[in-house]
C-alpha positions as CSV (number, residue, x, y, z in Angstrom):
1,M,-42.4,203.6,-76.8
2,P,-41.4,204.9,-80.2
3,I,-41.5,202.6,-83.2
4,I,-39.4,204.5,-85.7
5,K,-35.6,203.9,-85.5
6,S,-34.6,207.6,-85.4
7,A,-37.2,208.2,-82.6
8,K,-35.7,205.3,-80.6
9,K,-32.3,206.9,-81.0
10,R,-33.6,210.2,-79.8
11,V,-34.9,208.6,-76.7
12,R,-31.5,207.1,-76.0
13,I,-29.7,210.4,-76.6
14,T,-32.2,212.3,-74.4
15,K,-31.7,209.9,-71.5
16,K,-27.9,210.5,-71.7
17,A,-28.3,214.3,-71.9
18,T,-30.8,214.3,-69.1
19,A,-28.4,212.4,-66.8
20,R,-25.6,214.8,-67.7
21,N,-27.8,217.8,-67.1
22,V,-29.0,216.5,-63.7
23,K,-25.5,215.9,-62.6
24,T,-24.4,219.5,-63.6
25,K,-27.4,221.0,-61.8
26,R,-26.8,218.9,-58.7
27,D,-23.2,220.0,-58.6
28,L,-24.2,223.6,-59.1
29,R,-26.8,223.5,-56.2
30,T,-24.2,221.8,-53.9
31,A,-21.6,224.4,-54.7
32,I,-23.9,227.4,-54.1
33,K,-25.2,225.9,-50.8
34,A,-21.6,225.2,-49.7
35,F,-20.8,228.9,-50.4
36,T,-23.8,230.3,-48.5
37,A,-22.9,228.0,-45.6
38,A,-19.3,229.1,-45.6
39,L,-20.1,232.9,-45.6
40,G,-18.3,234.5,-42.7
41,T,-15.7,231.7,-42.5
42,A,-12.2,231.4,-43.9
43,K,-13.3,228.9,-46.5
44,A,-15.7,231.4,-48.1
45,G,-13.2,232.5,-50.8
46,Q,-12.6,228.9,-51.9
47,E,-16.3,228.1,-51.9
48,H,-17.0,231.2,-53.9
49,Q,-14.5,230.1,-56.6
50,K,-16.1,226.7,-56.7
51,A,-19.6,228.2,-57.1
52,Q,-18.4,230.5,-59.9
53,S,-16.8,227.6,-61.6
54,A,-19.9,225.4,-61.4
55,L,-22.0,228.3,-62.8
56,D,-19.5,228.7,-65.7
57,K,-19.8,224.9,-66.4
58,A,-23.6,225.1,-66.5
59,A,-23.4,227.9,-69.0
60,K,-20.9,226.1,-71.1
61,K,-23.0,223.0,-71.3
62,N,-26.2,225.0,-72.0
63,V,-27.9,223.8,-68.8
64,M,-28.5,227.4,-67.8
65,H,-28.8,230.5,-70.0
66,R,-25.6,232.6,-70.0
67,N,-27.5,235.7,-68.9
68,K,-28.9,233.8,-65.9
69,V,-25.5,232.6,-65.1
70,A,-24.1,236.1,-65.2
71,R,-26.8,237.3,-62.9
72,K,-26.2,234.5,-60.4
73,Q,-22.5,235.1,-60.4
74,R,-23.1,238.8,-59.7
75,Q,-25.4,237.9,-56.9
76,L,-22.8,235.6,-55.4
77,A,-20.1,238.3,-55.7
78,T,-22.4,240.8,-54.0
79,H,-23.0,238.4,-51.1
80,A,-19.3,237.6,-50.8
81,K,-18.4,241.3,-50.8
82,A,-21.0,242.0,-48.1
83,A,-19.6,239.3,-46.0
84,G,-16.1,240.6,-46.4
85,V,-14.7,237.9,-48.6
86,K,-11.9,238.8,-50.9
87,V,-13.2,238.1,-54.4
88,K,-10.5,237.2,-57.0
89,K,-11.3,238.5,-60.4
90,T,-10.5,235.9,-62.9
91,T,-10.1,236.8,-66.5
92,A,-10.5,234.4,-69.3
93,K,-7.2,233.7,-71.1
94,K,-7.3,235.1,-74.5
95,A,-5.6,233.4,-77.4
96,P,-2.6,235.2,-78.7
97,A,-3.5,237.5,-81.6
98,K,-2.2,236.4,-84.9
99,S,0.4,238.8,-86.2
100,V,-0.8,240.2,-89.4
101,G,1.6,241.9,-91.7
102,K,0.9,244.7,-94.0
103,P,-2.3,244.4,-95.9
104,K,-1.7,243.5,-99.5
105,T,-2.3,246.5,-101.8
106,I,-4.0,245.9,-105.1
107,K,-2.3,247.7,-107.9
108,K,-4.7,249.3,-110.3
109,T,-3.5,249.4,-113.8
110,A,-4.9,251.9,-116.2
111,K,-6.5,250.6,-119.3
112,K,-5.2,252.0,-122.5
113,T,-7.9,253.1,-124.8
114,T,-7.3,253.8,-128.4
115,K,-9.3,256.3,-130.4
116,S,-9.8,255.8,-134.1
């Protein structure tokens, strides 16, 4: 057990983060297993969406690396396509672009030089 106050705090924080990560991983595994079990049935499309969502959440919470998540999502989509499941392509909503007017032009003024 740590003695220093900051080390004790780190232990508390680590416990909370571990519990959160375990829950995310468990939900992810459950969603993927449900999808693989539903392949070939009518519920496969719904389960595919849930599995994709669970993977996105794992990436967002840094439980899994984003490249691994992308690879897993692609694998799920391949399995779904092979089983004849219609895969909905979801696109992330983009924030509306800020309207930018004309860029301000900087006027250059010529310096007057006097010769003596």
